C-alpha positions as CSV (number, residue, x, y, z in Angstrom):
1,M,44.5,171.3,78.1
2,I,45.9,173.7,80.0
3,P,47.0,173.2,84.0
4,E,44.8,175.2,86.6
5,T,46.2,176.1,89.8
6,K,43.4,174.8,91.6
7,R,42.4,175.6,95.9
8,V,41.3,172.3,97.3
9,F,40.0,171.2,100.8
10,I,41.0,167.9,101.2
11,V,38.4,165.3,102.8
12,V,39.1,162.2,101.7
13,K,42.5,160.1,101.5
14,T,42.1,156.5,100.1
15,Y,44.7,153.6,101.5
16,P,47.4,153.5,99.4
17,T,47.5,150.9,96.4
18,I,50.2,149.5,94.7
19,S,50.3,150.3,90.8
20,G,53.1,149.1,88.4
21,K,53.1,152.6,86.5
22,Y,53.3,154.9,89.4
23,A,54.3,152.8,93.0
24,E,52.4,153.7,95.8
25,L,49.3,155.9,94.8
26,V,46.7,157.9,97.2
27,C,43.6,158.6,95.6
28,T,42.6,162.5,96.9
29,A,39.1,164.0,96.9
30,G,37.9,167.5,98.2
31,V,36.1,170.4,97.5
32,L,36.5,173.7,95.3
33,E,36.0,177.0,97.2
34,D,32.6,177.0,94.9
35,G,31.4,173.6,96.7
36,S,32.2,171.1,93.5
37,W,34.0,167.9,93.7
38,I,37.2,167.0,92.4
39,R,39.5,164.0,92.8
40,L,43.4,163.9,92.1
41,Y,44.9,161.1,90.8
42,P,47.2,159.7,90.6
43,I,49.8,161.3,93.9
44,P,52.0,158.9,95.2
45,F,51.7,160.5,98.1
46,R,54.8,159.5,100.0
47,K,57.5,160.6,97.2
48,L,55.7,164.2,98.4
49,E,58.3,166.1,100.5
50,L,57.4,166.2,104.2
51,E,55.6,169.7,103.9
52,Q,53.6,169.0,101.0
53,K,51.6,165.7,102.8
54,Y,48.6,167.2,103.2
55,P,46.5,166.2,106.3
56,K,42.7,165.6,106.3
57,Y,40.6,168.8,106.4
58,S,43.2,171.6,104.9
59,W,43.5,173.7,102.2
60,I,46.0,172.7,99.1
61,Q,46.9,174.6,96.4
62,V,47.6,172.5,92.9
63,N,48.2,172.4,89.4
64,A,46.2,170.1,87.7
65,K,44.3,169.1,84.6
66,R,41.1,167.0,83.9
67,N,42.4,164.0,82.8
68,P,40.9,162.7,79.5
69,A,41.7,159.2,80.2
70,D,39.0,159.3,82.8
71,F,35.1,160.0,81.9
72,R,34.3,160.6,85.4
73,P,34.0,164.5,85.2
74,E,35.5,164.9,88.7
75,T,39.4,163.3,88.1
76,Y,41.9,165.9,87.4
77,R,45.6,165.0,87.2
78,P,48.1,166.8,89.3
79,Y,50.5,168.5,86.4
80,D,53.5,169.0,88.4
81,L,53.3,167.5,92.2
82,S,56.3,170.3,93.0
83,T,53.7,172.9,92.4
84,I,51.5,171.5,95.8
85,V,51.4,173.9,98.6
86,V,50.2,172.5,101.7
87,E,48.0,175.7,103.7
88,P,48.4,175.8,107.5
89,K,45.3,173.9,109.5
90,P,43.6,176.2,112.4
91,N,44.9,175.6,115.4
92,K,41.3,174.6,116.9
93,V,39.0,172.3,115.4
94,D,35.9,173.7,114.2
95,W,33.4,171.2,113.2
96,D,31.0,173.7,111.8
97,E,33.5,175.5,109.2
98,R,34.2,172.5,107.7
99,R,30.4,171.6,107.2
100,K,30.4,174.6,106.0
101,I,32.6,174.4,103.6
102,I,32.2,170.7,102.4
103,F,28.1,170.9,102.5
104,K,28.1,174.0,100.2
105,N,26.6,173.9,97.0
106,K,26.0,170.3,97.5
107,K,23.3,167.9,97.4
108,I,23.6,165.0,100.8
109,Y,22.3,161.9,99.2
110,T,19.7,159.7,101.9
111,N,18.4,157.6,99.0
112,L,21.3,155.2,97.1
113,E,19.6,154.7,94.4
114,E,18.8,157.8,93.6
115,L,22.6,158.3,93.6
116,I,23.5,155.5,91.5
117,I,21.0,156.6,89.0
118,S,22.6,159.7,88.6
119,A,25.8,158.1,88.5
120,K,25.0,156.0,85.5
121,S,23.0,159.0,83.9
122,D,24.9,162.0,84.5
123,G,28.6,160.3,85.6
124,I,28.5,161.3,89.4
125,S,31.3,159.7,90.6
126,L,31.7,161.2,94.1
127,A,28.8,162.3,96.6
128,V,28.1,162.8,100.3
129,F,25.5,160.3,101.4
130,K,23.8,160.3,104.7
131,P,22.7,156.7,106.0
132,T,19.0,156.8,107.7
133,E,20.6,153.9,110.3
134,V,24.0,152.3,110.8
135,L,23.3,148.3,111.5
136,D,26.6,146.7,111.5
137,F,30.2,147.1,111.2
138,V,31.6,144.3,109.3
139,I,35.7,143.0,109.6
140,E,36.5,140.3,107.1
141,P,39.9,138.6,106.5
142,D,41.7,139.7,103.4
143,E,45.2,139.4,101.1
144,R,48.5,139.7,103.5
145,V,50.5,140.6,100.7
146,W,50.3,143.3,97.7
147,N,49.6,141.6,94.8
148,L,53.2,140.3,93.4
149,K,53.1,140.8,89.7
150,K,52.5,144.0,91.0
151,L,55.4,143.9,93.5
152,E,57.8,142.6,90.2
153,S,56.8,145.5,88.1
154,L,58.0,148.3,91.1
155,R,61.1,146.1,91.4
156,R,61.3,146.6,87.5
157,L,60.5,150.1,87.8
158,S,63.4,150.9,90.8
159,Q,66.5,149.5,88.4
160,Q,65.3,152.4,85.5
161,M,65.5,155.1,88.4
162,N,68.2,158.1,88.0
163,L,71.9,156.5,88.3
164,F,73.0,158.8,90.8
165,Q,70.8,157.4,93.4
166,S,72.4,155.0,95.7
167,T,70.8,151.5,96.6
168,E,69.3,152.8,100.0
169,E,67.8,155.8,98.5
170,I,66.0,153.5,95.7
171,E,64.9,151.4,98.4
172,A,63.5,154.0,100.2
173,E,62.2,155.7,97.7
174,F,60.0,152.4,96.6
175,K,59.6,151.0,100.4
176,I,56.0,149.1,100.6
177,L,53.2,150.4,102.9
178,P,52.5,147.2,105.1
179,K,49.0,145.9,103.5
180,V,46.5,145.7,105.8
181,P,45.0,142.2,105.9
182,Y,41.4,143.1,106.5
183,K,38.4,144.6,104.8
184,F,36.0,146.7,106.6
185,F,32.0,147.2,105.7
186,Y,29.3,149.3,107.2
187,T,25.9,147.7,106.9
188,F,23.1,150.7,106.2
189,V,19.7,151.4,105.3
190,D,18.8,154.4,103.3
191,D,15.3,156.5,103.5
192,A,13.6,153.8,101.4
193,G,14.8,150.7,104.0
194,K,17.3,149.5,101.9
195,Q,20.0,147.8,103.1
196,S,23.2,147.7,102.0
197,R,26.7,146.7,103.0
198,M,29.4,149.0,101.5
199,M,33.5,148.4,102.3
200,I,35.7,151.4,103.3
201,E,38.5,152.7,101.7
202,D,40.2,155.0,104.0
203,W,43.7,156.2,105.1
204,E,42.3,156.9,108.2
205,I,40.7,153.2,108.7
206,G,44.1,151.3,107.7
207,M,46.4,153.6,109.8
208,L,44.0,153.3,112.5
209,Y,44.5,149.3,112.4
210,F,48.1,149.4,112.4
211,N,48.5,152.0,115.0
212,C,45.9,149.8,117.7
213,L,48.0,146.8,116.0
214,K,51.1,148.3,117.9
215,K,49.6,149.1,121.1
216,A,48.5,146.1,121.0
217,N,52.1,144.3,120.5
218,G,51.0,142.7,117.7
219,D,47.7,141.2,118.9
220,E,45.6,141.3,116.3
221,S,42.1,140.4,117.6
222,V,42.7,143.8,119.6
223,A,43.3,145.8,116.8
224,I,40.3,144.9,114.9
225,S,38.0,145.2,117.9
226,K,39.4,148.7,118.1
227,V,38.6,149.7,115.1
228,R,35.4,148.2,115.2
229,E,34.9,150.6,118.6
230,K,35.8,153.6,117.1
231,F,34.1,153.4,113.6
232,F,30.7,152.0,115.0
233,C,30.6,152.2,119.0
234,T,31.8,155.9,118.5
235,F,30.7,157.4,114.6
236,V,27.8,156.3,115.1
237,T,26.7,158.4,118.3
238,K,28.0,161.3,116.0
239,D,26.1,163.1,113.0
240,L,27.7,160.1,110.6
241,H,27.9,161.0,107.2
242,F,29.9,159.0,104.4
243,F,31.9,159.9,101.3
244,L,31.1,158.2,98.6
245,G,33.2,157.2,95.2
246,T,33.5,155.2,92.6
247,T,36.2,153.3,90.7
248,K,36.7,154.1,86.9
249,R,36.9,150.0,86.7
250,F,33.5,149.5,87.8
251,H,31.8,153.1,87.6
252,N,29.1,151.7,84.2
253,V,29.2,148.4,84.8
254,A,28.4,147.2,88.5
255,P,24.6,147.6,90.1
256,N,26.1,149.6,92.8
257,P,29.3,151.2,92.2
258,F,30.3,153.1,95.0
259,I,32.2,152.3,98.1
260,I,32.8,154.6,100.9
261,I,36.0,156.3,100.4
262,G,35.9,158.8,103.7
263,V,33.7,159.2,106.7
264,F,32.8,162.0,108.2
265,Y,31.6,162.3,112.1
266,P,31.0,165.6,113.2
267,P,28.8,165.9,116.5
268,M,25.1,166.3,116.6
269,Q,23.8,169.4,116.2
270,S,20.7,170.8,118.0
271,P,17.7,171.8,115.3
272,N,18.0,175.7,115.5
273,K,21.7,175.4,114.8
274,Q,21.6,172.7,112.3
275,M,18.8,175.3,110.5
276,N,20.9,178.3,110.9
277,L,24.0,176.8,109.3
278,F,21.9,175.7,106.1
279,D,20.5,179.4,106.2
280,L,24.0,180.8,105.6
């Protein structure tokens, strides 16, 4: 399959995970110019050049091709990381422009069962979901260290690196991002009144936790309360949408294969402005 140059508007970056084969990985999802979804995986984000480290809500260009090892139709594999070009972001945040790009030619799901059926029958693995009501934001303790077997794989991988690299350069390349010692969930209901709890795996929530932890001088109780304040107390006052995605492993076997891989929280719109936006 010949690689194609894709222009992608980034809406999701998951918190990095460890792979024994690829080191630290970030799953990136975005929309193309026609509004269709695309998933870029694998991307060793921290190994990119500084000017290639794309932020959310930016346009990037990258050579990519369909990943034949992944049955999910939205999944593409970056062909050459050196081809990633990040376009300059506007100086001013324009939520209406973001809405137009993200919602273009796209169904906004409000019924979870309908989405799950589509995933099982049509292979849909990325979607925008609008909860009818967010009931709670749940925080649970998680493992505090990365999987030891995967860490050992990274150490073996580092020994196979370019012999012209210094020990310091190798250690820097495989330095592990701290593991978030908590799991975060939203509890919500859809338009049929069905209540669900869904885990959040988002770069934003992981980095928010560590930023709050630093400001709290290491007090975890303060840090998680600040995370809850933003993701629950603040975001529920916004026009909150979830970016949902499936994992390849559980797509066809889990009763609900979706997790929250990102949140979209523009300001509420007046009814007239909302109607005009979707008439475009």
